[in-house]
N, C-alpha and C positions, 0 to 999 in steps of 0.2 A: 563448450557452451556452458555458461553459468546462468542460473535463474535465481533471482532474489525475489522471494514471495513475502508479502506483508498481508496478514489476515487481520481484519478489523471486526470487532463485535460492537455494534452500535445500537443504542437503545432506539426502539421503534419511534419514539416521540421526536427524535432528531434525524431519523434516517433520510428523509427527503432533503433536509438542509445539508446533510453530509454529502449526498450524491451531487447536489448542485454545486457545493463548494469544492468538491474533489476534482471535478473535470478540469477546470482551469489550472488548478494546482499541479496536476499531472502534466498538463501541456507545457508548463514551465520547465519541469525536470526531465521530461522524456527524451530530450535531445541527447542525453548522456547514455541512453540505452539503445540497443539494436532494435528492440521491439518492446511494447508495453501492452499488456492485456488486463482488462478489468472485468471481474465477475461478481455477481451476487450469488452467494451460495444458496442452494435450494434445500440443503439439509438443515433442519431447524434444531439447533442445540439448546437454545433458550427461548421460550415463547415471548419474552419481553424484548428480544433484540433481533437484529438482522446482521448477517455476516457477509463480509465482502473480502475478495482476494484481489490484490494487485500484483502482477507479475512483470518484472523487469528482466529482459534477456540481454546477455552480454556475450560477445565472442571470445573475450580474453579476460584473464584474471586482472590485468592492468586496467582495463576498461571498468571492471567492477570496482576495483579499489578507488579509482577516481570518483566514481559515483558515490561510493560510501563516504569518502572524505568530504566531498563538496555538497552533497545533497541529502543523503538519507537522514542523518540526525536532525538536521534543520527541518526537514519535512515532517518527521515524526513529532518533534517538539511543537511545531506550529499546529499540527493536528490535535495533539493533547491539549494545548492551550485553548484552541477554538471550541473544543467539545469536552472540556474538563468535567470529569465525573460521569460522562455519558458514553465513553468509548474506551475500549481496551484493544491492544494489538499484540501480535507476536510476529517475529521475523524469522524466516528460514532461508537457508542457502542450499541450492541443489546444483549438482553437476551432471551433465548428460554423459552417459557411458554407452 
C-alpha cells in the first residue's frame, strides 16, 4: 500500500475559497486512487495560515505511477495558479510496512 500525501499551507484570507475550490477538484482525480482523505491540520505552524493534508492511497506502485503521470503535476500546477502567492505545498510518499 502506498500513500501520496500533499500538505498545503494556505493563507487564512483565502482558506475558505481553497476549501470550496478543492472539493470538486479532488472529485475529478480521486477515481485514480483507492481512497482519498482530506484533513485540516489542527497543529498551527504559522498564525497567518491554515494547513491541509490530502492523502491518496494506492494498492500498487503501478497505480501510483499512473496517478503521478496523469494527475498530480497538473493538479498542483492548477492549485498554484489559482492561489498564486497565497499557498505552499510539499508532497511525500509513504509505504505501508
